[in-house]
Backbone bond lengths (Angstrom), bond angles and torsions (degrees), N, CA, C in turn:
res aa  C-N    CA-C-N  psi(-1)  N-CA   C-N-CA  omega(-1)  CA-C   N-CA-C  phi
1 M - - - 1.452 - - 1.530 110.45 -
2 A 1.341 117.45 -34.29 1.463 120.68 179.50 1.527 110.82 -61.06
3 V 1.325 116.76 -38.93 1.464 120.59 178.37 1.527 109.64 -63.44
4 A 1.315 116.55 -45.96 1.461 121.06 -178.08 1.526 111.67 -62.21
5 V 1.312 117.09 -42.13 1.467 121.14 178.43 1.533 109.87 -65.98
6 R 1.325 116.92 -40.79 1.475 120.73 179.02 1.521 110.28 -61.52
7 V 1.327 117.39 -45.55 1.468 120.94 179.07 1.525 109.89 -58.39
8 A 1.314 117.30 -48.03 1.469 120.43 -179.83 1.525 111.21 -60.79
9 N 1.321 117.30 -42.20 1.470 120.53 179.63 1.519 111.57 -61.96
10 V 1.333 117.17 -43.04 1.468 120.24 -179.69 1.521 110.25 -67.52
11 V 1.329 117.51 -40.10 1.465 120.71 178.84 1.532 110.08 -60.80
12 V 1.317 117.19 -47.43 1.468 120.53 -179.89 1.534 110.03 -63.72
13 A 1.307 117.15 -44.15 1.467 120.89 -178.95 1.525 112.25 -65.82
14 S 1.327 117.23 -23.14 1.466 120.75 -177.61 1.524 113.05 -79.76
15 A 1.312 117.24 -8.22 1.466 120.82 -177.26 1.519 110.69 -58.26
16 T 1.322 115.38 135.39 1.463 120.69 -176.88 1.519 113.94 -94.26
17 D 1.316 117.35 -12.53 1.466 120.24 176.50 1.526 110.06 -148.11
18 A 1.304 116.16 168.39 1.466 121.63 -173.51 1.523 112.84 -64.15
19 V 1.318 117.92 -38.88 1.461 121.14 -178.97 1.527 110.21 -66.29
20 L 1.315 116.46 -45.46 1.457 121.18 178.48 1.527 110.66 -63.44
21 K 1.311 116.07 -42.32 1.467 119.89 178.45 1.526 110.74 -61.03
22 A 1.313 117.07 -41.15 1.472 121.22 178.58 1.524 110.88 -63.80
23 Q 1.326 117.60 -39.93 1.462 121.04 177.75 1.525 110.58 -64.02
24 Y 1.324 116.73 -45.85 1.464 120.86 179.07 1.520 110.81 -63.09
25 E 1.314 116.27 -39.86 1.466 120.40 179.16 1.527 110.25 -63.98
26 Q 1.315 116.50 -41.03 1.458 121.11 178.80 1.534 111.10 -64.95
27 D 1.319 116.81 -33.45 1.466 122.21 -179.24 1.525 113.24 -89.06
28 R 1.325 117.70 2.32 1.465 122.04 -175.07 1.531 112.37 -51.84
29 A 1.309 118.13 -48.90 1.466 121.09 -177.67 1.524 111.07 -62.04
30 N 1.330 117.29 -40.20 1.463 120.69 178.01 1.527 111.40 -66.20
31 T 1.326 116.33 -38.03 1.461 120.54 178.73 1.522 110.27 -64.88
32 V 1.323 116.89 -44.35 1.469 120.81 178.36 1.523 109.48 -61.78
33 R 1.310 117.48 -47.33 1.464 121.38 -178.81 1.519 111.97 -60.90
34 S 1.327 117.22 -49.10 1.468 119.91 -176.72 1.528 111.57 -66.65
35 T 1.322 116.86 -35.51 1.461 119.71 178.58 1.523 110.95 -69.43
36 A 1.324 117.10 -43.49 1.470 120.52 178.40 1.523 110.36 -61.87
37 E 1.318 117.22 -41.60 1.463 120.82 178.73 1.522 110.93 -64.31
38 A 1.335 117.33 -42.96 1.469 120.65 179.26 1.523 110.75 -63.04
39 C 1.317 116.55 -39.32 1.462 121.38 179.28 1.529 110.63 -62.95
40 M 1.308 116.69 -47.13 1.465 120.77 -178.77 1.529 111.32 -70.05
41 R 1.318 116.67 -45.24 1.461 121.38 -178.52 1.526 110.82 -64.95
42 G 1.330 116.29 -39.86 1.464 120.78 -178.75 1.512 114.00 -85.24
43 K 1.328 116.46 -4.91 1.469 121.53 -178.66 1.533 111.11 48.69
44 W 1.337 113.83 55.93 1.458 120.12 -178.13 1.518 110.66 -58.97
45 D 1.321 116.16 134.67 1.458 120.01 178.36 1.529 109.86 -79.42
46 A 1.321 115.45 172.08 1.471 121.29 -176.37 1.521 111.88 -59.57
47 G 1.326 117.62 -36.26 1.468 120.79 -179.81 1.511 112.55 -64.36
48 L 1.324 116.21 -43.08 1.463 119.82 179.44 1.524 110.78 -68.75
49 R 1.325 116.74 -41.66 1.473 119.14 177.21 1.527 110.06 -61.12
50 Q 1.327 117.16 -40.38 1.464 120.54 179.27 1.523 110.88 -65.75
51 C 1.326 117.13 -35.41 1.467 121.12 177.06 1.529 109.76 -57.31
52 F 1.333 116.23 -48.60 1.465 119.94 179.48 1.533 111.73 -65.65
53 L 1.324 116.72 -39.40 1.467 119.70 -179.62 1.529 111.98 -66.37
54 A 1.319 116.57 -31.21 1.476 120.84 -178.96 1.526 112.36 -84.35
55 A 1.316 117.83 -18.00 1.466 121.31 -176.99 1.524 110.95 -65.49
56 S 1.323 114.94 137.36 1.462 119.11 178.74 1.525 112.08 -128.35
57 T 1.331 116.52 0.25 1.464 120.86 177.76 1.520 109.50 -134.44
58 R 1.297 116.32 161.72 1.462 121.32 178.69 1.532 111.28 -61.83
59 P 1.350 119.84 -43.88 1.467 119.00 177.37 1.540 112.85 -60.43
60 Q 1.317 117.26 -34.72 1.462 119.75 177.20 1.532 110.24 -67.28
61 L 1.339 117.37 -40.26 1.461 120.33 175.36 1.524 110.75 -61.08
62 D 1.325 115.73 -42.41 1.462 120.15 -179.68 1.527 110.81 -62.35
63 A 1.323 116.93 -38.67 1.466 120.64 178.28 1.529 110.46 -64.93
64 C 1.320 117.45 -41.61 1.463 120.95 177.00 1.519 110.12 -64.15
65 S 1.318 116.23 -44.82 1.457 121.42 -178.56 1.526 111.27 -60.84
66 A 1.317 117.35 -35.99 1.458 121.15 178.81 1.523 111.30 -63.92
67 S 1.325 117.21 -24.01 1.462 121.78 179.36 1.525 112.55 -89.28
68 A 1.323 117.28 -8.99 1.463 120.88 -177.25 1.521 110.02 -68.56
69 P 1.328 117.03 140.33 1.458 119.95 -179.89 1.513 112.21 -70.81
70 G 1.311 115.40 157.49 1.455 120.95 175.47 1.507 112.71 92.31
71 P 1.322 115.68 176.19 1.468 120.46 179.23 1.522 110.70 -68.17
72 A 1.307 116.15 159.91 1.475 121.15 -177.95 1.514 111.82 -56.46
73 T 1.315 118.53 -28.02 1.459 120.62 -179.33 1.514 112.42 -69.49
74 S 1.344 117.91 -16.50 1.463 119.66 178.93 1.519 111.85 -99.71
75 R 1.311 116.48 7.14 1.457 120.84 178.38 1.522 109.42 -95.02
76 P 1.323 116.09 157.04 1.473 117.95 -178.34 1.517 111.78 -66.93
77 S 1.304 114.71 143.76 1.458 120.40 173.75 1.514 107.95 -154.19
78 R 1.287 115.59 158.31 1.452 120.71 -177.14 1.520 110.50 -62.53
79 G 1.307 115.53 123.14 1.446 122.23 170.42 1.509 117.00 70.57
80 S 1.312 119.09 10.02 1.464 117.84 179.83 1.496 111.85 -98.20
């Protein structure tokens, strides 16, 4: 759950304008849920979880996500 919350926080913080930030904030619960599900379904190892926990920018999240096992549809993404 800590990974999922971290991903949502970074996504919201990455917003470049108020409207986008509001959309990300509204989707926060969905982002947390989808990330937690991807983590459990993909059985992410400690290294991958640490990658997400250490990420502080959207590009860093994207790099971690690219390493996540499974098809792209099972990787975390905003609001899915």
